[in-house]
N, C-alpha and C positions, 0 to 999 in steps of 0.2 A: 503494499500499499503505500502510495507517494503522499499521503496526509491531504490531500483536498477533498472538498466536500462533493459528493454525489446527486448529481440532480435530482430532488425528488418526482414524486409522483405529481402527472399532471393533473389542477386542480378542475372540477367541473366546469367554470366559467372555461377553463383555457380552451379545455373541450370543445366545450358547446360553440365557442366562436370558433375554432378551428374548423367544425363539420356544418356551423354555416357558411365559412369563407367557403368550403369544397363542393356546398353544395350551389353556390352563384355560380364560381367555376364550371360545375358539370352544364348549368343552364346554358353560360357564354359558348362553351365547348358543341354544343350542342344545335345550336342554332346557326351560330358563325357570326353573328351580327343581333343585338338585342336590345333595345332600352332598358332606363334605369327601370322605370315602372311595372316593365314587363319580368323584368329579371326579378323583381321583388315578389311581384304575385307572384310567379311559378316557385320560387324559394320560400315561399311563406311568409315572409319578413316584413318590416317597416321601409320603408324607403330609405329613411334616415340611415335606416341601420346598414340596408345593402350597401347605399353609396358610402358609408366608412368603409365597409371590407373591401368594396371593388375598388376603390383608393387605393385601399393597401396593396391588392391585387399588381393593380396596374402601378406604384412604385417598384415592383419587384419585376414588373415582367410581364407577368403572367396573363395579363389582359389589359388591352389597349384601345384606345377611344378612335372612331372614328371621324371625319369633319363634319358631320352630323350629330356628333358626341355621341352614338352609339356604342356599347361595348364589344370588342371582338377578341379575341385569343390574341396576345402578347407573342413577342419574338423569346421570350424565355421558355413558354410553354410547346411553341413552335419546336425550337430548339430540342427542349426535351422530349417530346413526344417523336421527332425524327432520329433521335438517337437510341430509344429502344424498338420505333420500328426496325432500324437498321439493324439491331441484335438479334432479332429475328430470324430463323434459320427459314421459317416458311415464305418470306416475302421474298427473301432472296431467292429463293426456289423456284418460288410461284412468277417472278418479271419476266423469265425468258417464255414462259407460255402463255403469260397473257398477251405478251406480242403475238407471239404464233399465232394468238385468236383472233385479235384485230387485223394480220395481215391476211388471215384466212377468209373474215367475216368483213370487215371494216366496221366493224359493229365495236363500243366499247366492250372491257374485259375489265372485272373486279375479282380480287379476293377478298374476302371476307372471313371472321373469325365469330366465333359465338361472345356474344357479350354478359355485362351483367345483367340480372334476370332472365325476365325469357324475351331476349335482344339480340340482333345478329348485328356487329360496325364492320364495315366498308374500309379496309388497312390500306389497299393499293388499288391502284387505279392505270390505264393503259386506254386513254381516249381513241375512239373511233374517228375514222379517216374520214367519212362523211361529213359533209355542209352541215347538214341536221341529225346532231348525234345525243347520247344520255354524257350528260356534264357530271365534272369528279362529285361525288359523293362522299369522300372519303373522309372518316370520322364519323361520321354520321350513325347513331343507331338507328335499325328499323325493328320491328315484332316479328318474332318467329314465326308467329301462327296466320298460314293463311298465302303465307308468302312463298315464292321457288327457293329462295336462301337459305329459308328459316326450316323448309321441309328437306332440304339437303343437308341443311348441320344437324339436324334432328335425327339422322336417318333413314328419313321415309321417303327414298327415292325409290319409285318404281323398277320392273324388273331391266327397262333398256339403261337403267345408271346414271339418268339426269331427269330432273324435271323440267318441264318446259309448260310455260303457260302465259296468259296476259295477263297482267299484274295490275292487282288490288288497289297498289296506293295510288299507280300512274295507269289511269283507263288504257291511254295511248300507247305504251310500251307494253312490251312481250319480254319476258324474262325467262331465261335457260341456266340454272345449276347443277351443279354434281360436285358431291362431295370429295374431299381429300382425307383418305383415312391415314391414318397412323397408329403403331402399335396402342390399342389400349383404347381405338373410340376413332372419333373426327375428328382431326385437328383445322379445319375448316373446309370453304367450297369455294370454285371460280363459277363466275356468273358470266352472263354477258345481258348486255340491257339494248335495246331500240325500237325503234318506233313501230307499231304494228303495222302499220301501210307498205312497210319493206321486210316484215316476215310472214307471207304464207304461211300454210300448216306444213308444206312442202319441204320449205326452207328452214323453218322454226326445228326439224326435226332433224336435217341436214346440220344445223348449228347445234344443236343439242350431242348428235353424236364426237363431233368437235370439241365441245369442252368437254365431255365424258373423257375423251382421250387423252387429253390435256393434265387432267385432275387426276388420273388411273395413274400416269404417266411418272407426275410429282408423287402419289402413293408408295410405288415403285422404289421410289428414290428414297422413302424414309421407312420402306423395309415391308411394306405391305403390298402383294400380289392376290389377283385375285378378287373377287366383288366379296 
């Protein structure tokens, strides 16, 4: 022992402050851009409390404000997020597959992982090459229930090995997803999102086979072969 006092346990008030700040940070990240009043409402906090905490987060670089005064993710948060994703072996393995999917289809391709609760989080994207295309949802959490990516992450894939359906969140979008398997379960999902007018049933299933092939190839690299 060097004689220095060890830090004591966190007080309930300090823990509550941290919880509130993290809750606000989560709302900012979920929306990408949010007003003070809306952020406070969603976090169930008085506007004065939310402003005080957001200013503290702003001072640390975790949030920033745009020209209109809305809060958005700050440079420190983006830096930490990028570093965390860079360490994810699945993200590194998936990037070439995402690029091949885009090269073969012209549509935007995503890697998703299971998020907190019953959600999926988009963690990587290669945007499509068409002038009209699905734009990046990286960092966005969506519900698992009823969505193609949710079915793939939940292991509810049909015998074809992929899920293809008209998206329930975006009616004009078609979603195709296939699970990436790793020892012990499903580690993520590859998905393709594109406008439904460009993806009729034949095209949808042809693209489904492409997405499944790439997901299976990543699964093999992780040590899982076969269905």
